[in-house]
Structures are given as C-alpha cells and as structure tokens.
N, C-alpha and C positions, 0 to 999 in steps of 0.2 A: 543352423547357425548360432554360435554362441552370442550371449548378450554383450552389449557394449559396456554396461556398468553393472555392478552387484545390485540385485533386486530391481533390475530393469527389464526383465524378460517379458516381452509382449508379443503374442502371436499375431500373424498377419490378419487373421480373422477379427481379432479384438481391435486392431488398428483400422480395419475397414469399417467396423461398426462404430468407431469413435467420431466420425464425421470428418475424417482427414480430407481436405480439398484436393481436387485434381489440379496440380500446378499448371497443366496445359490450358486450364480454363482461366487462369489468372492473367488478364491482359497485360498488366505491367511487368510480369515475369516473362511472358511468352515473347514480348517484343525484345528481350535481351539478346543481342547477337551472339553471345556465347552459350556455353553448356549450363544447363540449370536441371538440377535433380533434388529430390527429396528422399531422405534416408530415415527409417524408423529407429526405435530404440535398439532393435536386434540387428541393425546394420542392413536390413532389407531395403532395396530400392522400391519406394512406393510410386514414384512418378518421375518422368524425365522428358525434356524436350528433344528436338531432333538433333541438336548439336552435342548431346551427351552420351552418344552411343559407346564411344570407346571407354569412357569412364564406368558406365554401366557394366560393360563386359569385364573390366578389370575388377570391380567390386564383387560381382557375381562369381568371378572365378577364385576369389580368395582375397579378402581385404588386407592390403599392406599395413603394417603397424602405425605408420605415420598418419594415415587416413583414420584408423581407429582412434588414435590419440586426439586428433582434431574433433572427431565427432563427440567424443566424451567431453572435451572442453566446451563445445557449443551446447550439449545437453545440460551442462551445469551453469549455463547462462552467459557464457563469454563468447567473444568473436574469435575465431581461430583462422589461420592462413597457412597454406603450404605453397610456397613460391620458389622454384617451379615444382609442379607435380608432373613426373615422367611417366608416360604409359609405354611400356615395352612389350615385346612379344612374350616375354616371361615375366609374370607379375611380380616375382620375388625381387627383381631389379627395381621395380617402381618404388619399393620401400626405402631405397638408398637415397641419401642426399647426393647432389651432384659431385660434391668434392669427394665423398666416399666412393662414388662410382668411378671417378677419375683414377683412384689409386689401384683399382683392379687391372690385372692384365688385359691387354687389348683382346685377346682371345676369349676372356671371360665375360667381356661386356656385351650386352645383348643390344639388338637393333631398337632404337627409340622410334616409337610410331608417332607420338605426339607430346608436346609439353603444354601445361596450363598454369596460369596464375589462379589459384583458387581461394575462395573465402568461404567459411563454414559459419552459418548463422543459426541461433535458436529459432525454432519454428513451432507454431501451434502451441504456445505456452509452454515449451520445453518437452513436448511430446515426440518432436521429430527435428530433423536438421535440414536446413536449406543450404545446398552446395552450389556455389556460383563459380564457373570457370571461364576464364578468358584464353582462348587459343593463342599461345605465343610460340608455336612451332616454327613458323616462318621467321620470326625475329630470331629466335635462338639459332636456327640453321645459318642465317645471314651472318650474324655476329661470330659464329664459329668459323666460318669461311673468311671473313674479314681478318680475324686475329692471326690466321696462318700466314698471310702475306701483307705486312703492314705497308710496304712501299706500293704494291700493286693497287691496293684498294683504299689508299690514303683519302682520296677525295670522297669516296662513299662513306668511309668510316667517319669523316668529319660531319657529314650529314645525319648519319645514323645514331650518333651519340653526342653527349655534351662535352666530354673531354677524354682523351686517351693518355696514357702515362707509362712510365717505366721506373722501377725502383732498383736499388742495388741491394747488396747483402745486408746493409744496415737499415734497410726500410726507408732510405732517403730517396726523394724523387730526383732522377737524373734527366728525365724528359717529361714535358707536359705539353700538349697542344697549345698553340699560340693564344688562344682565347681563354686559356685557363679553366678553372672549375670551381664549383661550390663557393662563388663570390670571391675567390682569390685570383689574382692575375698569374700568368705563367711564371713570371719572375719571382713572385712571392712563394711559390710552391717548389720551384727547382732548388734543390740543396736543403730543403726543409724535411723534417721527419714526417712520415705518413701518420704518426701517432697524433699530430696536430688535428687530423680530421676524425679521430675516433672518440666516441663516448667511453665512460669507464667500463661498460660491459664488454667492449670489444678490444680493451687493451692487451688481453692474454690470448686473443684470437684475431690477430691483425690480417685482414684479407690481402693487404699490400705486400705481405711477406709470405704468403702461402706457398708451400712447396708441392701442394697436391694439385693445384690448378682448380680454378672455380669457373663454372659454366652458368652465367646469368642467375646469380643469387641475389637475393634482396637484402639490403643493409640500411640501417639508419645511421647517417654520419652527422657531424657538426660543421656547418659552413662558417665563413669569415664573420658573419653577424651573430654567431652563437645560436642559430636556429637549427632544429632537427630537420634533416633532408633525407628523403628515401631514395635510394639509388639502386638500379640493377648493375651488378658488376660482373664482368667476365674478365678472367685472367689465366695466363699460362706461365709456368715456371720457365726461366732461362737457364741454359747450360752452356759453359765455355767448351773450348776445344778439348779440354781434358775430361769433360763429363762431370765437372763440379758445378753445383748450383750457383748461378751468378746474379739471380734477382728475379723480378716478376714484371711482366708486361701485360697491360690490359686496357680496358676502357669502361667508362661509367655512363649510365643514362639516368638523369634525374626524373623520377616518376612521382615526385611528391604530390603535385597537382592531381595526377590520375588517382593516387591512393586516397587523397582527401575527398575527391569527388565520389569515389565508390563508397568511402564511409559515410558521406553525407547522404547518398542515395539509400544506403542500408539504413540509416538512422531515420530518414524521412519514411521510408516503407515501414520501419517498426513503429514510428509515432502514429501513422495513419492506421495500422492494425490495431494499436492500443486504443486509440480513439474510437475506431469501429466497435471494439468489444465493449467500451463503456456505454456507447450510444445504444447498443444492442441490449445491455443491461437495463438501461433507462427506459427503453420501450417496453421490455418484457416484464419488469418488476414494478407492480403497482404500488406496493407498500414502501414508503420512503426509507424507513430505517432498514429494511431488508435489502433495499437497493443500494443504499450507502455501504452496507456490509459486504455486498457482492462486489462493489467497486473496489473496496479495500483489499479484498482477496484477489482481484484481478491485477491490482498495482504491485502486489508483493513479488511476483515473479517477472512482470513486464518491465519494472523500472531498471534493474531489480533492487529490492530492498529486503532488509531482515524484519522490519516492523513498520506498520502504517497506523497512524492514529488521525481520526477525522473528528473535529469538533465543531458544534453548531454555536453561533452566537446570536442571542437577541438581546436580552438585558443582562445575561450572565452566560458563562461558557458551560456547555454541556457536551460530555463525550458521547458520540453518536456510534462510532465503530472503532475497533481496535483488533488487529491481527498481528501475529508475529510476537517478537520479544517485547518486554515491557519497556515503556518510555517514561521517565520522570516528568510528570506533568508541570513541575516548576519551570521547565524550559519553555512552556507555552507562553507564560507571562514575559519571558525574555525575548521571545520571538515577536509577540504582539507589540512590544515597545519599539522594536526595531523596524517593523513593517509600517512604511508611511505611503502617502499616495504615489510617490515616486519610486518606491522599493516594495516590489511584490515578493521578493524572496529573502530568507534568512538562512544563512549556513553557519555551522560551527564544527570544526574538525575535532577529532578525538584528542589530538596532540595539544589543543588549546585548553583542555579541561583535566589535566593530569591531577589525580587526587580528589576529583569530584565524582558525584554519582554519574552514571552513564558515560564514564570516561573511555569505554570500550567501543564507542560507536561514533561514526560521523552523522550529524544531524542536518536536515534541511527542512524548512517550513515555507509554505506559501499561503497567502491569504486568498480566500474566495470572496467573490463579490456578486451582487445581483443589482442591476441598475445603478451601479456606483457606490453602493453601501456594502461595507464588509459584513458578511453574514457567517463566516466560518473560517476555519484554518485546517490545513492538512500538514501533519508532520510525519517525516519518514526517517527511519535510522538505518544505517548500514554499518556493518561490523568494521572495526578499525583495521582489521587484516585485509580488507578490500579497498578499492579505489575511492578516493574522496569524491564528493558531489562536484561535478564540473558543469560547464556551460551546455554540453550535450544533454545531460540529465535534466537541467533547468529548461532546455528547449522542449523535451518531451512533457515535462510537467506544465509548462506554459500551454501546451496544446490542449490540455484538458481542464485548465482552470475554470473556464467559463461554464463548461458542462457540470463540473462539480458545484459551482455557484448556484446554478439552476436546481440541481438536485437538493441542495441544503435549503433553498428557499421552499421547495415543495415540502421538505421534512418540517420546516417551521410552520407552514400552513397546516399541515397534517397534526402537528402538536396542538396548535390553537384550536382546530376543530375538535380534537379530542378532548381539550380542557373544557371547551364550551358545552359538549355533550355529557360531561361528567359533573358539572357544577350547576348550582341553583342561579339563575340569572339575576335574582333580586339581592340575595346576601352574599353571593360568591363562595358559599360553603358546598361541600360535595352534596349532590342530589341523591334521592332514594336509590335510583338504579345503580350508580357507581358505587354507593356504599354497600348494597347488597352483594355486588360483585367482589368488593375488597374484603368484606367479612367473610364471605364464602371461601375466598382464597386463603384467608388467614386461618380459618378453622381447618382447612384441608392441609395446610402447611405445618400446622402444629397439632395435628390429630393424635399423634403419639406422645404428646407432652401432658403428663398428668400432674406436674409440679407447679409450673407457673401459674399465677392468678391474674385474672383481667377483670376490667370493670366496664359494664355497659350502662351508661346513663341515658334514661329516657326522660325528656322534659317537656312539659306543657305550660304555656302561659295562662295564668289565672285571669279571667274577666277580659281576655283579648277582644272577643267579640263585641262586648259592650263598648270598650273603647273605640273599636273600629267603626261601629255604628254611630257612636257619639261625635267622633272627631273627624270621621272620613277615611277613605281608603289611603289617601296620601299620607295622612298621619300614621296609619296602621303600618303601611310599608316602612316608614321611618323607625317605628318601634322595632319591627322585625330586623332591620338593618342594624340598629344600635345594639339589640340583643346579640346579633351575630358577631359583631365587632368585639364586644365584651367576651363572647365565648372564645374567639380565636386568640384573644390576648391572655386568657387565663387557662390555657391548656398547654400540654407539653408539645414539643416539636413532633414526637412520634405519635401523638393522639390523633384521632380522626373525628373532627367536628362535622355534623351533618344536618341539614334541613329536610326532614322527611316530607314536609307539606304543611300548609297552613301555619299553625302556631306549634307545631310538634318538631323537636329536635332531639338528636341522640349524639352521644360522644362515646367512642370506643377507646378506652384507656388501656394500653397494653402493658402487661408485666408490672402490676402494681399491687401493693398490699391493701388490705381493707382499711387500716388506719390512714395511710397516705391518701387513699381515695377519698376517705371522709373529709380530710383536711382540704383537699382540692375542691370538693363540692362547697364546703363552707366559705372558702375564699371566693368561689365563683358567685354564689348567692350574694355575699357582701358586695362584690364588684358590680353586680346588677342593680343594687338598690338605688344609686343616683339616677338611673334610667327611669325606674318606677316612681321615684319621688319628685320628678320634675313638676314644676307648677301647673303645667297644662295638663298632665295626666294624673295628678294626685287623686283627683276626684273619682277616677276610674278604678281606683284600688287595684292596680296591677300587681301581679306577683307570679311566681313560678313554683311549679311542683316538680320535684326531681325524684325519680325512682332509680335506684341503682341496683344491678345484679352482679354479684361476684361470681365468676365461673372459671372453669378450667376447660380448655379446648377439647381435651380428650373425652370429656363427659357430655358433649353436646350432640344431639342427633341431627339438628337442622337449625338453620339460621332463623326460619320462621317461628320456631319454638323459642329460640333465644329472645327474639324481639317481643314475642307475646308475653314472655315472662317478665321482661323488663317494664313492659307496658302495664302489667298487673301491679307491680311495685309502685309505679308512678300513680296509678289510679288510687291505690290505698292511700298513699300521701295526700292526694287531692281530697279524697273523702274525709280523712281525718282532719284536714284543715277546715273543711266545711262544718265538721261536727265540733270543732274547738278542741280537738284531742291532740294536735300536733302543730306547734308553731314554728317548728324549725324549717319546714318546707322541703324536707328531704328524708329519705330512708335508703339505706343499703342493707341488702340481704343476700344470703347465699342461696344456691339452689335448694339445699336442705331446709332452709327456713321459709321457703316460698309459701307453702300451704298454710303455715301457722301465722304468718305476719301480713298476709294479704287477703283481700276478699275479692271475689269474682263478681262484677257488677251484673245486675239483672239486665235482661235485654231491654234496650231502649234507654238505660240509665247513662251510658258511657258518653 
C-alpha cells in the first residue's frame, strides 16, 4: 500500500516493533460504543474494536481519497473529521460527499451499508492515527424517510430535529416550524434571508439554496446571539409542476453540545496521555537536566509547538532545555513581570509584535512552582501561520505545571549538590578534583591550538604554618578565606581560581600574554598586602610565593606534568625569597625556560 505522506513509509514489522499499543486493551477506548480503529503511517489498520468491521473492510479494499486526506491531517498534528462517512458496497462511492453523490443518476448510486460521524486524532506522538466513528446509519435513514413525506411524519419530525424549514428561489425562508431555530423565533426567520445564519465561509456555498440535495451534512452556522452552532442539515430541492427549481425544503438538528463534548473527551484523553508520557520520563530518567530536555522534546509534538524553552530560577534565570526554533529570551523578562500569584499564564500573539523580534510566532509562558515558590518558567512558540494559543492549550499545559515544578526543583537540588562537590567548603573556590577535570577538559578542547598562550599560577602562602600554630586554626581559616576573597576579586571572569589544599592555590588564566599575566600577578600581590600587614598577623611575616608557567595547550602531554612544572617555578620563587635573591615574590617562565630558571628541590626539602 502507498504511504500516506512523503518520507513516511513505515513497514508493518517496524510499526509492530515500535511498541504500538493494542487499542482493544485500552479500557477508555474499548468502552466507546462506536467504531474505533488505529491506522499507521502507511494506511494499514493496526487494531480495531468490534464495531469497526465495515470501516476496516472499506480501508483494506482501497482507501478513499477523503479518508487519506483526513489521515494526513491527523499525522501533521491536527484533528480531522468526515461527517458523514458513507460505507457502500463499492468503495469508490464512499469517497464522494453526500451532495456529490446525490447529483449522480439513481442507477449509478450504490447501496449504502452504513454511515458514520468520524473523527481522526493524532496517536502515539504522530506515528499513527486514531479513528473514532459514531454509527449514524439509523438516524440518516430515518431523516431521509421523514423528508419524503412532510405531512405524514410531521409529529415525528418535530421530535427528531430542532427545526424544519423551506426556502424560496431567493433563499428566503417561507416556512419554519413554530418553535423557530438557532435562537430565532419562527416569525423572525420567515421572510428573512438564509444568509442571516451563514458565516463568511459559507456565503458562496449556501446549503439553504442547494439544488443538489444534502443528506445529513454538518455545518457551523451563526445563531441570534452571534454564537457558532454546529448543525446536521438535510435538504431536498423542490421543483414546480413545470420541472423548474422552486426552492429547498429541509430540517436541522443542533449537535453543538455533542461536538463540544466529543472535543472535550478527545482533549481530556490527549492531556492524560501527555501527562502519562511526562510521568514516565520523570520515572525513567534520573539525571534532571536530561529529564527536562526529554520533557521539552515530548511537548514539541504533544502541544503542538514549534519551540519549547525551559528555564530554572534560583537567584538568577538559567536555560535548562531548548528544542525547536529559537526564542528571544528578552521575552522571558516580559513574561515574568506579567506572571503574578493570580496569573499563571502569559500569552502574546504574533500580530501584537509586528516589527519586533519573534514577530512570526505566537508565544505562551507559564510559571512553575514548588511548594508555592516560583522555581522556573516554560515558554512555547507556535508559528504565526498556525492557531493562536487558546484555553484548550492552556488546559493541557496546566495539567503538567506541577510535574514540571517538581522536575525543576530536582534540577535545582542536583545543581546545588554538583556545586558542593566541586568547591572547597572553606573558601568557596573550586577544589582540586573539579579543577583537574576542568583543566583536563580544557587541554583536550584546545589540543590543536598551538597559538594561544595561557598562564598557570601556582601559589603558596609563606609562613602560614607558623601563623596557624601561633594564632590558632580559626585564625588560620580566616587567613585562607581572606586570601581566597582577594583572589576572586582580582582575577578575570574567565579565569579559574582553585584551592588545591592546605595553603596551596592555583589560578588558570586562559588566553593571556606574558606581559598581561605579569601585570595581573603584581596587582594580585599588591591586593594581598593588607591581609598580610594586619596588626594581628604582622609578626607572623606572612607572604605569598607565586610561580607562573606560560604554556600552549597543544604542547602539553598531561595535566600532572603541567601542575608539576608550575609547582617547580613556585618553589624556585620561594627558595629565592629565602636566600634574599628575589623580593618580588613571583616569577613567570615558559616551558622552554623551565630547566634554566628553576631548581628541583632535594627530597625532603619541599
């Protein structure tokens, strides 16, 4: 069988291996009193309940064009309907609309076996289509019989429809049943043009002036209160004794509440399925960032949307996951400013932002909370060519808000634990383990770069042990913390300050020249002087020895060697200070100068 859409050909074996559910096992669908079946991307029936036999036979024998179009629409994420869908002895006739079928000669029309009101829904994330059918065969046959003899079945007709009518050649009502229709009284409709009830889309295809005859087709009309009303309309053309067309006679049944109920049921089923998928992701994915990325991927086709942006908020906003088209994050601040305790959603249509960035998409954002506190925000974009965000969309998103709030809280805890494991608890600087991981990653990333120079500073506090012994460990901790604060305040944003342990510190300065590195070290030592010159510590003669190694990432064999070389430079500075040969307290050398400007300490001297 040919595929429903380009690039959508999927074999039955592949579909079976994809975990497609057996519809008969889904209780909520099995209880449906009408026909239910699932069709895959190739148009093959995967599963059907006991009421869908005729529909399955018709599809297997050769899929009519209107069913194929409806399946294509559902696979693209839209809900489609065929009302009515006729099943005939010859499947070719099933592809005709009822009005078109009525134009054919009686001898050419085939026997109709059944008629259904059908709805086509996206299923399993767009991999298949759920077809729901309500058998209207009995209703259809009854109405066809009633229209043939208005006088004989008038009482039954009044009970079977909301109002019956007759129009003249100008489309004006010449008869309406006494109780009127569509919130109009009979007196208001008689003499009025039938165009009064038509939306703009039907003005050129007025069913009240149809010469072809209409058999229980569905239309959306406008009632006296300017509300949209869904009606089933049956009509036959009238001819005078000369065989000339004289008008139309028919009746209407208001099925608005039925359609709304069906849509609500379909939406509720879709919301439950989306929530179920998100809960499954939350159960199976332990790493919070990957979990939130998977949820964003899930929302893209489920809502549907063209972009999904998830942000976490603690002290500042952080992008956690983004899929689909780009969203200008400047809209996040606008959304946050609009979201209050009483307002959980923020929407902005594309038409309200003409001439601005992102003017080609409709935006919606909703806040996420955990135990009453806002901890994140989700923003979704939809192309301006598609429907704006409505209450139905918000109902689906409302259904998942609490789950996303919990997921974002888990992400926040994960980040906090990750931060605690990567930092020194006393000073708040990166610890040795996280530094080695970051330095190793940096060297790997820049391994082919033989041009850019970087500086690794290795620092050791002079006479710290004596000060710690003399003034106590509490004062020693304060010295280390003050040193760390000065260090953080005097390095660049892209630099990496680290406490290796004890009184040893390092700083990785990326992409810096030797002259600039020397200036940074001089400024750092000068900034540290007030810490060392405090009255309490002056007697301890605190100081710092700084060894700097200029290097290129492509020339380094291992991070252990790099740290060892910087340590050698630092030790040479410390030794020179003790010998009175260097009062600057620092030295910066390159790999080439390492052997000539440093000395290796004897074992036990370090």
